[in-house]
ZAMARGU-4260 file (C-alpha; in steps of 0.2 Angstrom, whole numbers, plus 5000, padded with zeros to 4 digits):
<rodrens>
0) 4284/5249/5022 | 4287/5231/5020 | 4274/5219/5012 | 4261/5212/5024 | 4267/5195/5021
5) 4285/5199/5025 | 4278/5208/5041 | 4268/5193/5045 | 4283/5182/5044 | 4293/5194/5055
10) 4279/5195/5068 | 4278/5176/5068 | 4296/5174/5072 | 4295/5186/5087 | 4279/5176/5093
15) 4289/5159/5091 | 4304/5166/5100 | 4294/5176/5113 | 4303/5192/5108 | 4290/5204/5116
20) 4301/5220/5115 | 4305/5217/5097 | 4287/5215/5093 | 4282/5231/5102 | 4296/5240/5093
25) 4289/5234/5076 | 4271/5239/5082 | 4277/5256/5087 | 4286/5258/5070 | 4270/5254/5061
30) 4260/5267/5071 | 4273/5280/5067 | 4271/5276/5049 | 4252/5279/5049 | 4245/5264/5058
35) 4244/5244/5056 | 4242/5242/5037 | 4229/5228/5037 | 4218/5217/5047 | 4230/5202/5041
40) 4245/5211/5050 | 4234/5216/5065 | 4229/5198/5068 | 4247/5193/5068 | 4251/5206/5081
45) 4237/5201/5092 | 4243/5183/5091 | 4261/5189/5095 | 4256/5198/5111 | 4246/5184/5117
50) 4259/5171/5114 | 4272/5182/5123 | 4260/5184/5138 | 4255/5202/5136 | 4237/5199/5135
55) 4233/5217/5140 | 4241/5224/5123 | 4233/5210/5113 | 4216/5215/5120 | 4219/5234/5117
60) 4224/5231/5099 | 4209/5219/5096 | 4197/5232/5104 | 4204/5246/5092 | 4202/5235/5076
65) 4188/5242/5065 | 4188/5227/5053 | 4189/5211/5063 | 4187/5194/5054 | 4186/5176/5059
70) 4205/5175/5062 | 4204/5191/5074 | 4191/5183/5085 | 4199/5166/5085 | 4216/5174/5090
75) 4209/5184/5104 | 4198/5169/5111 | 4214/5158/5111 | 4225/5172/5118 | 4213/5174/5133
80) 4212/5155/5136 | 4230/5152/5135 | 4233/5166/5147 | 4222/5160/5161 | 4208/5172/5157
85) 4194/5160/5155 | 4179/5172/5158 | 4186/5184/5145 | 4188/5170/5133 | 4171/5165/5135
90) 4164/5183/5134 | 4174/5185/5118 | 4167/5169/5111 | 4149/5175/5115 | 4152/5192/5107
95) 4159/5183/5092 | 4143/5173/5090 | 4132/5188/5093 | 4142/5198/5079 | 4136/5185/5067
100) 4153/5176/5065 | 4153/5158/5063 | 4166/5150/5074 | 4179/5138/5068 | 4185/5122/5076
105) 4200/5132/5083 | 4189/5145/5092 | 4177/5131/5098 | 4192/5122/5105 | 4199/5138/5114
110) 4182/5141/5122 | 4180/5123/5127 | 4197/5124/5136 | 4192/5140/5144 | 4176/5131/5151
115) 4188/5117/5158 | 4200/5129/5166 | 4185/5139/5174 | 4178/5123/5180 | 4161/5126/5172
120) 4152/5110/5167 | 4136/5119/5163 | 4146/5131/5151 | 4155/5117/5144 | 4139/5107/5140
125) 4133/5123/5131 | 4149/5123/5121 | 4146/5105/5116 | 4128/5108/5110 | 4134/5123/5100
130) 4148/5112/5092 | 4135/5099/5087 | 4123/5112/5080 | 4137/5119/5069 | 4142/5102/5063
135) 4159/5100/5073 | 4153/5084/5082 | 4164/5074/5070 | 4179/5085/5072 | 4194/5076/5080
140) 4201/5092/5087 | 4185/5098/5095 | 4181/5080/5101 | 4197/5079/5110 | 4195/5096/5119
145) 4177/5091/5124 | 4183/5074/5132 | 4197/5084/5141 | 4184/5097/5147 | 4172/5084/5154
150) 4186/5074/5162 | 4193/5091/5170 | 4176/5095/5177 | 4175/5077/5185 | 4162/5070/5173
155) 4171/5055/5166 | 4155/5047/5160 | 4152/5061/5147 | 4170/5062/5143 | 4169/5043/5138
160) 4153/5046/5128 | 4161/5060/5118 | 4177/5049/5116 | 4167/5034/5110 | 4157/5044/5098
165) 4172/5051/5089 | 4173/5042/5072 | 4192/5040/5073 | 4205/5043/5087 | 4223/5048/5088
170) 4236/5048/5101 | 4230/5065/5108 | 4212/5059/5110 | 4218/5042/5119 | 4230/5052/5130
175) 4216/5064/5135 | 4206/5049/5141 | 4220/5040/5150 | 4225/5057/5158 | 4207/5061/5163
180) 4205/5044/5172 | 4222/5046/5181 | 4219/5064/5187 | 4201/5059/5194 | 4209/5045/5204
185) 4201/5031/5192 | 4218/5023/5190 | 4212/5006/5184 | 4202/5013/5171 | 4217/5024/5165
190) 4227/5008/5163 | 4213/4999/5155 | 4212/5014/5142 | 4231/5013/5139 | 4229/4994/5135
195) 4214/4998/5124 | 4225/5011/5114 | 4239/4998/5112 | 4227/4985/5105 | 4219/4997/5094
200) 4235/4998/5084 | 4242/5011/5072 | 4243/5023/5087 | 4260/5032/5090 | 4263/5030/5109
205) 4271/5047/5115 | 4279/5053/5131 | 4262/5061/5136 | 4253/5044/5135 | 4267/5036/5145
210) 4267/5049/5158 | 4248/5048/5161 | 4250/5029/5162 | 4264/5030/5174 | 4255/5042/5185
215) 4241/5029/5186 | 4253/5016/5190 | 4260/5027/5204 | 4242/5029/5211 | 4239/5010/5211
220) 4257/5006/5216 | 4256/4995/5201 | 4275/4991/5201 | 4275/4977/5188 | 4265/4987/5176
225) 4276/5002/5179 | 4292/4992/5175 | 4285/4986/5159 | 4281/5004/5154 | 4299/5008/5158
230) 4305/4995/5145 | 4294/5005/5132 | 4302/5021/5138 | 4319/5014/5134 | 4314/5006/5117
235) 4307/5023/5112 | 4323/5032/5118 | 4313/5044/5130 | 4323/5039/5146 | 4330/5057/5147
240) 4314/5066/5144 | 4311/5077/5160 | 4292/5072/5161 | 4296/5054/5159 | 4310/5054/5172
245) 4298/5063/5184 | 4284/5051/5181 | 4295/5036/5183 | 4303/5043/5199 | 4286/5045/5206
250) 4280/5028/5201 | 4295/5019/5210 | 4294/5030/5225 | 4275/5027/5228 | 4278/5008/5225
255) 4291/5009/5239 | 4306/5005/5228 | 4317/5020/5234 | 4333/5012/5225 | 4324/5011/5209
260) 4317/5029/5211 | 4334/5036/5216 | 4342/5027/5201 | 4330/5034/5188 | 4331/5052/5195
265) 4350/5052/5196 | 4353/5045/5178 | 4349/5063/5172 | 4364/5070/5182 | 4364/5088/5182
270) 4346/5089/5175 | 4340/5083/5191 | 4324/5094/5194 | 4313/5100/5208 | 4299/5088/5203
275) 4309/5072/5203 | 4318/5078/5219 | 4301/5081/5228 | 4295/5064/5222 | 4310/5056/5230
280) 4308/5065/5246 | 4289/5061/5247 | 4294/5043/5244 | 4306/5043/5258 | 4293/5051/5269
285) 4280/5039/5266 | 4292/5025/5270 | 4297/5033/5286 | 4315/5035/5281 | 4319/5053/5287
290) 4338/5051/5284 | 4334/5047/5266 | 4323/5062/5263 | 4335/5074/5272 | 4350/5067/5261
295) 4340/5070/5245 | 4335/5087/5250 | 4354/5092/5254 | 4359/5083/5237 | 4347/5094/5228
300) 4352/5110/5236 | 4370/5106/5232 | 4366/5104/5214 | 4357/5120/5213 | 4340/5114/5213
305) 4328/5126/5221 | 4314/5119/5232 | 4296/5122/5229 | 4281/5121/5240 | 4279/5102/5238
310) 4297/5100/5243 | 4295/5110/5258 | 4278/5102/5263 | 4286/5085/5262 | 4301/5089/5272
315) 4290/5097/5286 | 4279/5082/5285 | 4295/5071/5288 | 4300/5082/5303 | 4282/5080/5310
320) 4282/5061/5308 | 4299/5060/5317 | 4294/5074/5330 | 4311/5083/5326 | 4308/5100/5332
325) 4325/5107/5328 | 4325/5103/5310 | 4307/5107/5308 | 4310/5125/5314 | 4325/5126/5302
330) 4314/5122/5288 | 4301/5134/5294 | 4314/5148/5293 | 4318/5143/5275 | 4300/5143/5271
335) 4299/5161/5277 | 4314/5166/5268 | 4308/5159/5251 | 4290/5166/5254 | 4282/5148/5253
340) 4274/5151/5271 | 4258/5158/5263 | 4256/5142/5252 | 4241/5132/5258 | 4251/5115/5258
345) 4266/5122/5267 | 4255/5132/5280 | 4245/5117/5284 | 4261/5106/5285 | 4268/5118/5298
350) 4252/5118/5309 | 4253/5098/5309 | 4272/5099/5312 | 4272/5110/5327 | 4257/5100/5334
355) 4266/5084/5332 | 4282/5090/5340 | 4272/5095/5356 | 4271/5114/5353 | 4253/5116/5352
360) 4253/5135/5356 | 4264/5138/5340 | 4252/5127/5330 | 4237/5137/5335 | 4246/5153/5332
365) 4252/5148/5314 | 4234/5143/5310 | 4227/5160/5316 | 4239/5168/5304 | 4232/5159/5288
370) 4221/5171/5280 | 4210/5158/5270 | 4212/5141/5278 | 4210/5126/5267 | 4203/5110/5271
375) 4220/5103/5274 | 4224/5117/5287 | 4208/5114/5296 | 4212/5095/5296 | 4229/5099/5303
380) 4222/5110/5317 | 4208/5098/5322 | 4221/5084/5322 | 4234/5094/5333 | 4220/5098/5345
385) 4214/5080/5345 | 4232/5073/5348 | 4234/5085/5363 | 4218/5079/5371 | 4209/5096/5368
390) 4192/5088/5363 | 4181/5103/5365 | 4192/5115/5355 | 4194/5102/5342 | 4175/5102/5340
395) 4175/5121/5340 | 4187/5120/5326 | 4177/5107/5316 | 4162/5119/5318 | 4173/5134/5312
400) 4178/5123/5297 | 4160/5120/5292 | 4154/5137/5294 | 4169/5143/5285 | 4163/5134/5269
405) 4176/5120/5270 | 4169/5103/5267 | 4175/5090/5280 | 4182/5073/5273 | 4186/5056/5280
410) 4202/5063/5288 | 4193/5077/5297 | 4181/5064/5305 | 4196/5053/5310 | 4203/5067/5319
415) 4186/5073/5326 | 4181/5056/5333 | 4198/5054/5340 | 4197/5071/5349 | 4180/5065/5356
420) 4187/5048/5362 | 4202/5056/5371 | 4191/5069/5380 | 4177/5058/5385 | 4165/5067/5373
425) 4156/5050/5369 | 4138/5057/5365 | 4145/5071/5354 | 4157/5058/5345 | 4142/5046/5342
430) 4132/5061/5335 | 4146/5066/5323 | 4149/5048/5318 | 4130/5046/5313 | 4130/5063/5304
435) 4145/5058/5292 | 4135/5050/5278 | 4118/5059/5282 | 4125/5077/5284 | 4141/5077/5276
440) 4141/5064/5262 | 4156/5055/5270 | 4155/5036/5270 | 4162/5029/5287 | 4177/5018/5284
445) 4187/5006/5295 | 4196/5020/5304 | 4180/5029/5309 | 4172/5013/5316 | 4188/5009/5326
450) 4188/5026/5333 | 4170/5023/5340 | 4175/5007/5347 | 4190/5016/5356 | 4178/5030/5362
455) 4165/5018/5369 | 4178/5006/5377 | 4189/5020/5384 | 4173/5027/5393 | 4170/5010/5401
460) 4155/5006/5390 | 4161/4989/5385 | 4144/4981/5382 | 4140/4996/5370 | 4156/4993/5361
465) 4153/4974/5359 | 4135/4979/5353 | 4142/4991/5340 | 4155/4979/5334 | 4141/4966/5331
470) 4131/4980/5320 | 4147/4984/5310 | 4146/4981/5291 | 4164/4973/5292 | 4175/4965/5305
475) 4185/4978/5315 | 4203/4981/5311 | 4218/4979/5322 | 4217/4996/5330 | 4198/4993/5335
480) 4202/4976/5343 | 4218/4983/5352 | 4207/4998/5359 | 4195/4985/5366 | 4208/4975/5373
485) 4217/4990/5381 | 4200/4995/5389 | 4197/4978/5395 | 4213/4979/5404 | 4209/4995/5412
490) 4191/4991/5417 | 4194/4973/5422 | 4184/4963/5409 | 4194/4947/5407 | 4181/4938/5396
495) 4179/4952/5383 | 4198/4955/5384 | 4202/4937/5379 | 4189/4938/5365 | 4197/4954/5358
500) 4215/4946/5360 | 4209/4931/5350 | 4203/4942/5336 | 4219/4952/5336 | 4231/4938/5336
505) 4222/4932/5320 | 4225/4949/5312 | 4242/4952/5318 | 4250/4936/5325 | 4267/4944/5327
510) 4261/4959/5337 | 4269/4957/5354 | 4258/4970/5362 | 4244/4958/5362 | 4253/4946/5374
515) 4259/4961/5385 | 4241/4968/5387 | 4234/4951/5391 | 4248/4949/5404 | 4245/4966/5412
520) 4226/4963/5412 | 4229/4946/5421 | 4241/4954/5433 | 4230/4969/5437 | 4216/4955/5442
525) 4229/4945/5452 | 4227/4931/5440 | 4246/4925/5440 | 4243/4908/5433 | 4235/4916/5417
530) 4250/4928/5417 | 4261/4913/5416 | 4251/4905/5402 | 4251/4921/5392 | 4270/4922/5394
535) 4272/4903/5389 | 4261/4907/5373 | 4273/4921/5369 | 4288/4910/5371 | 4280/4896/5361
540) 4275/4907/5347 | 4294/4914/5347 | 4287/4932/5349 | 4298/4944/5358 | 4291/4959/5368
545) 4295/4975/5359 | 4306/4985/5371 | 4301/5002/5377 | 4312/5016/5372 | 4311/5035/5376
550) 4321/5049/5369 | 4324/5067/5372 | 4333/5080/5361 | 4347/5090/5369 | 4360/5101/5360
555) 4353/5095/5343 | 4356/5076/5348 | 4343/5063/5352 | 4347/5054/5368 | 4339/5037/5368
560) 4335/5027/5384 | 4328/5010/5388 | 4323/5003/5404 | 4337/5000/5416 | 4349/5005/5402
565) 4367/5009/5409 | 4375/5014/5392 | 4373/5032/5393 | 4389/5042/5397 | 4380/5052/5411
570) 4371/5037/5419 | 4378/5040/5436 | 4371/5058/5436 | 4355/5052/5430 | 4354/5039/5443
575) 4358/5051/5456 | 4344/5063/5450 | 4332/5048/5450 | 4337/5044/5468 | 4334/5063/5472
580) 4317/5062/5463 | 4312/5046/5472 | 4314/5054/5489 | 4305/5070/5484 | 4291/5060/5477
585) 4289/5050/5493 | 4288/5066/5503 | 4275/5073/5491 | 4264/5057/5494 | 4268/5047/5479
590) 4261/5029/5479 | 4268/5018/5465 | 4254/5011/5454 | 4260/4993/5454 | 4244/4985/5446
595) 4251/4985/5429 | 4267/4976/5433 | 4265/4959/5426 | 4276/4950/5439 | 4271/4941/5455
600) 4284/4951/5465 | 4283/4958/5483 | 4274/4975/5482 | 4291/4984/5486 | 4300/4976/5472
605) 4287/4979/5460 | 4287/4998/5465 | 4306/4999/5463 | 4305/4991/5446 | 4295/5006/5440
610) 4307/5019/5445 | 4318/5015/5430 | 4306/5015/5416 | 4313/5023/5400 | 4302/5038/5401
615) 4307/5043/5419 | 4326/5041/5414 | 4323/5052/5400 | 4315/5066/5411 | 4329/5064/5424
620) 4342/5067/5410 | 4333/5081/5403 | 4331/5089/5421 | 4350/5089/5423 | 4354/5094/5404
625) 4342/5108/5400 | 4339/5126/5406 | 4325/5127/5420 | 4314/5138/5409 | 4314/5126/5394
630) 4300/5114/5392 | 4305/5096/5392 | 4299/5085/5377 | 4300/5067/5379 | 4295/5054/5365
635) 4291/5036/5368 | 4288/5022/5356 | 4275/5014/5368 | 4260/5019/5378 | 4266/5028/5394
640) 4263/5017/5409 | 4250/5023/5423 | 4264/5024/5436 | 4275/5035/5426 | 4260/5046/5421
645) 4257/5048/5440 | 4275/5051/5445 | 4278/5064/5430 | 4263/5074/5436 | 4271/5076/5453
650) 4289/5079/5446 | 4282/5093/5435 | 4276/5101/5452 | 4292/5097/5462 | 4304/5103/5448
655) 4292/5118/5443 | 4295/5112/5425 | 4283/5109/5410 | 4285/5091/5404 | 4278/5085/5388
660) 4277/5067/5384 | 4272/5060/5366 | 4268/5042/5367 | 4262/5031/5353 | 4244/5037/5355
665) 4244/5056/5360 | 4252/5070/5370 | 4252/5073/5389 | 4256/5090/5395 | 4262/5089/5413
670) 4263/5106/5423 | 4260/5110/5441 | 4255/5093/5446 | 4242/5091/5433 | 4241/5083/5416
675) 4231/5090/5400 | 4223/5073/5399 | 4214/5075/5415 | 4218/5057/5419 | 4207/5051/5405
680) 4218/5042/5393
</rodrens>
């Protein structure tokens, strides 16, 4: 048999090379010769098994050892911690102390890391107390791990205290603080710590510190600081390091510089990895550049990069934002093929995508298939129901979320309040708003206040909306004032409408919708001189009205229509269908809703101008281009007008078709002469 020192060196080489089978063969050979010759060799075998990920054999060997020493215990604790078995690591540490063995700084550090991965702040604090009692409070290695543990458990104050008490600090301890701040969303503190590290001097800046600082820049969208860090990266020769490339790509993408992000990611050529690919895609999605996201995805696949759950969730989100159902279903198929459909990020994205594409039934079905719904999945479900005007069901989903143990957040309440607003559940909505902070610990923000304004105004409770605005801790945002202006048009309150328009013009002077809403409000009241004044103001301000467009997907192609747009190759057939529908609508008792036409024309002329609105042209085209059993899904960039809403209800009955219209606020499901909104919109 070889000398123990030779055996130890051989086992160490297997551990470094992750050669588990060779290590097992040697262990078996030793057993055949009578057993492991010494505790020294057994410790190396325990370490080898742990390093190779075979924690089961490491534990079995450790349990069979009759003479354990300090190294044995430390190797086993470290092995459990490194292999994700935090509870076993802590249990073994406790047994070590009970056996009267004094832990080393390495055993302490492993136990502290286990506390952090387990997320147990109480256990981590106990480790901290024990380390102080045993005199390790000045140890750099233990101090860095304690700071990391506190930061990982979200207790940044305690992390900073440990850090400040360390007699001297190296790049590891500084990086621990920078990374802790960044991961907890304290991006400004992270960059401040990075600057302090630079000012401290004599500290080597490595790729880990730079990565953490770049992540903080990404969170803050601190473009200038991020570019200066890139200069440091180049000076240090780290521009080809994978972690650095990923962090730089993410920083540029989050700052909205997609050219910079793409340039950094593609500099590494064939080493383009799934993380940088996903960051690029997510950047394009946030910038609402669907083509860029799709192009990046295709390029990645061509280079052999396999997508992960984050790649898929970003692409599905892109499909949801653009309401492109065909591409969304293709990604769904790929997700199933790669078994990512059970991932919480992907499954919640799918629920959201089908909801935003108008297929609410599929959204509900997919949500029902999720075994353990995350808060993101619940938010997607509540949001989908809200956008489809299913207020009562959204409220039921909210209660299911709470009773299921998921904590609602600010997104949950935006969706919930929107659901109440679109369904006329005013009292319930007010109750949920007032319970946000008191019951759920969520501080209401601008979006929540704006939802309440919309809810009150939509219900015609304009004075209450005015009083609510007066009690707000800040001025309403543009959405709040726009909601109030739109409600004033609907309910005929010119004075309050003018006040809302004035506020809105200060916030968004280039918003053409303000002038249009004012004009239609005046027109509905017959104030034609005011209509002229509003239009003159629009001309003087050189503000052009945003044209209304509607589009429908037929045979994997989006067909876009404007009002009175003659450019489509089948325009003659479309006009014939519109004429046919006009006759059938009249026979069914249709009366044009002309109040919203901001022109002082004769009633007949105003009615005829409504027949060629973009949404009605899109519906007519879909009727002549799609099978009779297929639902028609029309998307519109503006709010559907009252007349088209009334007409499409009757068209759904006349043609026996389900018609779904997604405007810039919500979905309308038309079937059998009815709309899912119940005419409350």
